[in-house]
C-alpha positions as CSV (number, residue, x, y, z in Angstrom):
1,M,22.7,9.3,8.8
2,K,19.6,7.6,10.1
3,A,16.5,7.0,7.8
4,E,14.2,9.4,8.3
5,S,10.3,8.9,8.4
6,H,8.1,11.1,6.2
7,E,6.6,12.6,9.4
8,E,10.0,13.5,10.5
9,I,10.9,15.1,7.3
10,L,7.5,16.9,6.9
11,Q,7.9,18.4,10.7
12,D,11.5,19.9,9.7
13,L,10.1,21.2,6.7
14,K,7.3,23.0,8.6
15,N,9.9,24.1,11.0
16,K,11.6,25.9,8.0
17,I,14.7,23.5,8.5
18,Y,15.5,22.7,5.0
19,K,18.2,20.6,3.6
20,P,20.0,21.2,0.4
21,V,19.1,18.0,-1.3
22,Y,15.7,15.6,-1.2
23,F,16.1,12.5,-2.8
24,L,12.6,10.5,-2.6
25,A,12.7,6.9,-3.6
26,G,10.8,4.0,-4.0
27,D,7.9,2.0,-4.9
28,E,5.2,4.1,-3.1
29,P,4.4,7.3,-4.7
30,Y,2.5,8.3,-2.1
31,Y,4.8,9.9,0.6
32,I,7.0,10.9,-2.6
33,D,4.5,12.9,-3.6
34,L,3.2,14.2,0.2
35,I,6.9,15.6,0.6
36,S,7.8,16.8,-2.6
37,D,4.3,18.8,-2.9
38,Y,4.9,20.0,0.6
39,I,7.8,21.9,-0.8
40,E,6.2,23.3,-3.8
41,E,4.0,24.4,-2.1
42,K,4.9,25.9,1.4
43,V,8.5,26.5,1.1
44,L,8.2,29.6,-1.2
45,D,6.1,32.7,-0.7
46,E,3.8,32.7,-4.0
47,S,5.4,36.3,-5.3
48,E,8.7,34.1,-4.8
49,K,8.1,31.3,-7.1
50,A,8.3,32.8,-10.5
51,F,11.7,33.4,-10.1
52,N,13.0,30.7,-7.9
53,Q,11.3,27.8,-8.2
54,I,12.0,25.4,-11.1
55,I,10.3,22.2,-12.1
56,M,12.0,19.8,-14.7
57,Y,11.2,16.4,-15.3
58,G,13.2,13.1,-15.9
59,D,12.3,12.4,-19.5
60,G,13.7,15.7,-20.7
61,V,16.8,16.7,-18.4
62,T,20.4,15.6,-18.2
63,P,22.2,15.6,-14.7
64,D,24.3,18.4,-16.4
65,Q,21.2,20.4,-16.9
66,I,19.8,19.9,-13.3
67,I,23.6,20.4,-11.9
68,D,23.6,24.0,-13.9
69,V,20.1,24.9,-12.7
70,A,20.7,24.0,-9.0
71,R,23.9,25.8,-8.4
72,R,22.0,29.4,-9.7
73,Y,21.1,32.0,-6.9
74,P,17.7,32.6,-5.8
75,M,16.6,36.1,-6.4
76,M,15.3,38.1,-4.0
77,A,14.4,35.0,-1.8
78,A,16.1,32.8,0.8
79,H,15.9,29.6,-1.3
80,L,16.1,28.4,-4.8
81,V,13.6,25.4,-5.3
82,V,14.5,22.9,-8.0
83,I,12.1,19.9,-8.1
84,V,13.0,16.8,-10.5
85,K,9.7,14.9,-11.2
86,E,9.9,11.4,-12.5
87,A,13.9,11.4,-11.7
88,Q,13.8,7.8,-12.6
89,L,13.9,8.4,-16.3
90,I,17.0,10.1,-16.0
91,K,20.0,8.3,-17.6
92,K,22.9,8.3,-14.9
93,I,21.5,10.0,-12.4
94,E,24.9,8.8,-10.4
95,D,26.3,11.9,-12.6
96,L,24.7,14.0,-10.0
97,M,27.3,13.1,-7.2
98,V,29.3,16.0,-8.4
99,Y,26.8,18.2,-7.2
100,V,25.6,16.2,-4.1
101,Q,29.1,16.2,-3.1
102,N,28.9,19.9,-2.5
103,P,25.5,21.4,-2.7
104,Q,24.7,24.9,-2.9
105,K,23.5,26.1,0.5
106,S,20.6,28.6,-0.8
107,T,19.4,25.8,-3.2
108,I,16.7,23.3,-2.1
109,L,17.1,20.3,-4.5
110,V,14.3,17.4,-4.6
111,I,14.7,14.3,-6.8
112,D,11.4,12.3,-7.1
113,Y,12.5,9.0,-8.1
114,K,9.5,6.7,-8.0
115,Y,9.3,3.0,-8.3
116,K,13.0,2.8,-8.2
117,T,15.9,2.8,-5.0
118,L,19.4,3.4,-4.8
119,D,22.0,0.7,-4.0
120,K,23.2,1.6,-0.4
121,R,26.6,0.8,-1.2
122,T,27.4,3.1,-3.6
123,K,29.0,6.4,-2.6
124,F,26.3,8.3,-4.3
125,Y,23.8,7.2,-1.3
126,K,26.2,7.5,1.0
127,T,27.0,11.1,-0.2
128,I,23.1,12.2,0.0
129,A,22.4,10.2,3.5
130,E,25.3,12.8,4.6
131,T,25.0,15.8,2.7
132,G,20.9,15.8,2.7
133,V,18.0,13.4,2.8
134,Y,17.7,10.0,1.3
135,F,13.7,8.7,1.6
136,E,13.0,5.5,0.7
137,S,9.1,5.1,0.3
138,N,7.9,1.4,0.6
139,R,4.6,0.0,-0.7
140,L,2.8,-1.4,1.9
141,R,1.5,-5.1,2.5
142,D,-1.6,-6.8,2.2
143,Y,-1.9,-6.9,5.7
144,E,-0.6,-3.7,6.9
145,V,-3.0,-1.6,4.9
146,P,-6.1,-2.2,7.8
147,A,-4.3,-0.7,10.4
148,W,-3.1,1.9,8.0
149,I,-6.4,2.7,7.0
150,E,-7.7,3.0,10.6
151,N,-4.8,5.1,12.0
152,Y,-5.2,7.1,8.7
153,L,-9.1,7.9,9.8
154,K,-8.1,8.2,13.6
155,K,-6.0,11.3,12.8
156,K,-9.2,12.7,11.3
157,G,-11.4,11.9,14.2
158,I,-13.3,9.4,12.2
159,K,-13.8,5.4,13.3
160,A,-14.0,2.3,11.0
161,E,-15.6,-0.8,11.7
162,P,-13.0,-3.8,11.7
163,D,-13.9,-5.3,8.5
164,A,-14.1,-1.9,7.0
165,G,-10.3,-1.5,6.4
166,R,-10.4,-5.4,5.2
167,M,-13.0,-4.8,2.9
168,L,-11.5,-1.7,1.3
169,T,-7.7,-3.5,1.0
170,E,-9.4,-6.3,-0.8
171,Y,-11.3,-3.5,-3.4
172,L,-8.5,-1.4,-3.4
173,G,-5.4,-2.8,-3.2
174,T,-2.3,-1.3,-1.8
175,D,-2.4,2.0,-3.8
176,L,-2.7,4.7,-1.1
177,H,-3.5,7.3,-3.3
178,K,-6.5,5.4,-4.5
179,I,-7.5,4.2,-0.9
180,I,-7.0,7.9,0.5
181,N,-8.9,9.3,-3.0
182,E,-12.1,6.6,-1.9
183,L,-11.5,7.4,1.9
184,E,-12.3,11.2,1.1
185,K,-15.2,9.9,-0.6
186,L,-16.8,8.2,2.4
187,T,-15.7,10.9,4.9
188,I,-17.7,13.5,2.9
189,T,-20.5,11.6,3.1
190,L,-20.5,11.1,7.0
191,P,-23.1,11.9,9.3
192,E,-21.5,14.9,11.6
193,D,-22.8,12.9,14.3
194,R,-21.9,9.5,14.3
195,P,-18.5,9.7,12.2
196,V,-18.0,6.1,12.0
197,I,-17.6,4.4,8.4
198,T,-19.6,0.9,8.4
199,L,-19.8,-1.9,5.8
200,S,-23.5,-0.7,4.7
201,H,-21.6,3.0,4.2
202,I,-19.0,1.4,2.0
203,E,-21.8,-0.5,0.3
204,K,-23.6,2.4,-0.4
205,N,-21.1,4.6,-1.4
206,I,-18.4,2.5,-3.2
207,G,-20.3,-0.5,-4.5
208,I,-18.7,-3.2,-2.8
209,S,-21.1,-6.0,-1.0
210,K,-20.7,-6.3,2.7
211,D,-22.1,-9.7,2.9
212,F,-20.7,-11.3,-0.8
213,N,-17.0,-10.8,-1.0
214,N,-13.4,-12.7,-0.5
215,F,-13.3,-12.2,3.0
216,E,-17.1,-13.3,3.7
217,L,-16.1,-16.8,1.8
218,Q,-13.4,-17.1,3.9
219,K,-15.0,-16.8,7.0
220,A,-17.9,-19.2,5.2
221,I,-15.5,-21.7,4.5
222,G,-13.4,-21.4,7.9
223,E,-16.9,-22.1,9.3
224,K,-17.5,-25.1,7.1
225,N,-20.7,-23.1,6.3
226,A,-21.3,-24.4,2.9
227,Y,-24.5,-23.1,2.4
228,K,-23.2,-19.4,2.5
229,A,-20.1,-20.0,0.6
230,A,-22.4,-21.4,-2.2
231,L,-24.5,-18.1,-2.0
232,I,-21.1,-16.1,-2.0
233,I,-19.7,-18.0,-5.3
234,K,-23.2,-17.4,-6.7
235,Y,-22.9,-14.0,-6.6
236,F,-19.2,-13.9,-7.9
237,E,-20.7,-16.1,-10.9
238,S,-23.0,-13.4,-11.5
239,N,-20.6,-10.5,-11.1
240,P,-17.5,-11.6,-12.8
241,K,-15.6,-8.7,-13.7
242,D,-15.9,-7.6,-9.9
243,N,-14.9,-10.7,-8.2
244,P,-12.2,-12.5,-10.7
245,V,-11.7,-16.2,-9.6
246,V,-7.9,-15.8,-9.9
247,L,-7.9,-12.8,-6.9
248,T,-10.5,-14.9,-4.6
249,I,-8.2,-17.8,-4.7
250,A,-5.3,-15.5,-4.1
251,S,-7.1,-14.8,-1.0
252,L,-7.9,-18.1,0.3
253,F,-4.1,-18.6,0.0
254,S,-3.3,-16.0,2.3
255,Y,-6.1,-17.0,4.5
256,F,-4.8,-20.5,4.7
257,S,-1.0,-19.9,5.0
258,K,-2.2,-17.9,8.3
259,I,-4.1,-20.9,9.3
260,L,-0.8,-22.4,9.0
261,A,0.9,-20.0,10.9
262,Y,-1.2,-20.0,13.5
263,H,-0.9,-24.0,13.9
264,C,2.7,-23.2,14.1
265,L,2.6,-20.6,17.3
266,T,3.1,-21.9,20.8
267,D,1.7,-18.3,22.0
268,K,-1.9,-18.7,21.0
269,S,-3.0,-15.7,23.2
270,K,-4.9,-13.0,21.5
271,N,-2.3,-10.2,21.3
272,N,0.1,-12.6,20.0
273,V,-1.6,-13.9,17.7
274,A,-2.7,-10.8,15.8
275,A,1.1,-9.9,15.8
276,A,2.0,-12.8,14.4
277,L,-0.6,-13.1,11.5
278,G,-0.6,-9.6,10.8
279,I,-4.7,-9.3,11.7
280,H,-6.9,-7.0,13.9
281,P,-7.5,-8.5,17.3
282,F,-11.1,-8.4,16.4
283,F,-10.3,-11.1,13.7
284,V,-8.0,-13.7,16.3
285,R,-11.4,-15.8,17.0
286,E,-12.3,-16.4,13.2
287,Y,-8.9,-17.9,12.8
288,E,-9.3,-19.8,15.7
289,T,-12.6,-21.7,14.3
290,A,-10.7,-22.3,11.3
291,A,-8.0,-23.8,12.9
292,A,-10.3,-25.8,14.6
293,N,-12.0,-26.9,11.5
294,Y,-9.0,-27.7,9.6
295,N,-5.9,-29.2,11.6
296,M,-2.2,-28.8,10.0
297,R,-2.9,-31.8,7.9
298,K,-6.0,-30.4,6.3
299,V,-4.2,-26.9,5.9
300,V,-1.3,-28.0,3.9
301,E,-3.4,-30.4,1.4
302,I,-5.9,-27.4,0.9
303,I,-2.8,-25.1,0.0
304,S,-1.7,-27.5,-2.4
305,L,-5.2,-27.8,-3.9
306,L,-5.4,-23.9,-4.1
307,R,-2.1,-24.1,-6.1
308,T,-3.7,-26.7,-8.6
309,Y,-6.5,-24.9,-9.2
310,D,-4.6,-21.4,-9.5
311,M,-2.8,-23.3,-12.4
312,K,-6.1,-24.5,-13.8
313,T,-7.8,-21.0,-13.8
314,K,-4.4,-19.7,-16.0
315,G,-5.2,-22.8,-18.3
316,F,-2.8,-25.3,-17.2
317,G,-4.4,-28.8,-16.6
318,D,-7.7,-28.1,-17.7
319,A,-9.9,-28.5,-20.6
320,G,-11.5,-24.8,-20.5
321,T,-13.7,-25.4,-17.2
322,P,-15.6,-22.0,-16.4
323,P,-13.9,-20.1,-13.8
324,A,-16.9,-20.1,-11.8
325,E,-17.2,-24.2,-11.9
326,L,-13.5,-24.7,-10.9
327,L,-14.3,-22.2,-7.6
328,K,-17.4,-24.1,-6.6
329,E,-15.5,-27.7,-7.2
330,L,-12.4,-26.1,-5.1
331,V,-14.6,-24.7,-2.2
332,F,-16.5,-28.0,-2.3
333,K,-13.5,-30.3,-1.9
334,I,-11.6,-28.0,0.8
335,I,-15.1,-28.0,3.1
336,H,-15.3,-31.3,2.6
337,L,-11.7,-32.5,3.1
338,S,-11.6,-35.8,5.2
């Protein structure tokens, strides 16, 4: 059975096409919750839920108890819905095999198996995939988040400046629940006549500086703009909790890794560069500029420098220099590398 996307699963649910078992696994809880919550809220009418919807929790049940409940018949309803939350806490979950081999047709069993996955070589996995649905929700990588934000907003009829998704990714990370919460706050405050999320809008409503952040520092270094880089570092120094040096160095490492990848490309057309580096086409020009300022030899040296200073910020090979001073020293060396 082919792997189903969350869109396909939700579409089947909306069309009342139900499977007897939904095993929802993976390290991105957002899509697991999206599917599980839909089943919890929509499959049964409110009048049916009291007797036919049972919520169980993994830290307090065994496979045998789940099987016992799942084999019951619904009362005055077409389906019995059994949802097991935090199922990753269940010991020997593979003992559910005896049930998934021959599931009750009137039961919809939902297993929320967050932050873990099943070994796809096992009979347990293969049986679930044959008799029900095995869905794996994978956490997005950093470079995938801006495009995800753009698509999410587009479905709501909202646009975002190209830098907006990148700035939100830096500030919020890859946690989709957190990202969506902040996006909802932003969309509520948008004027009806101009549904566009701008950098200024983010700065005003979330508190991220549109001028002093890791992406602006990357750009300044890429352009060899020492003055602007110094201003950003000074801002970071005065706001250390919001701008930890260890994350700035990690951000620069990712940036120069992409520049190195750019140098290795034979096809440097805009669309190919964007696809190869995992960036929005809008930012290709920025990487072209940086690559012109830092040839491959310099980029390799810079990556080595970044590793050295990453260790120094963590206390290795340094006698206690303040993090901001280390960052100043690092950026100076990068920009003035001969």
